[in-house]
C-alpha positions, 0 to 999 in steps of 0.5 A: 586514539584510533576510531574503529569504523567497523563494517558500517555502511555510510550514513547516507546509504542507510538513510537511502535504504530506509527511505526505499523500504518505506516507499515500497511499503507505502506503495503496497498499502496504497495499492491494496487500498485502491483495490479494496475501494474498487472491489467495494464499489463493484459490490455496491453496484452489484447490490444496486442491480440486485435491489432494483431487480427485486423491486421489479418482481 
């Protein structure tokens, strides 16, 4: 009996493609988290400035 190979890419190529996609997703998520943390720190600093200005009044 002959085996039909079809149009499947080699197994290693599939794994590599999957890993590339996972890496891209992880990097995007980490970038978004860093941006959110930076924005949160900036907002907290703005709140501290506003609070100290209100106390001075």
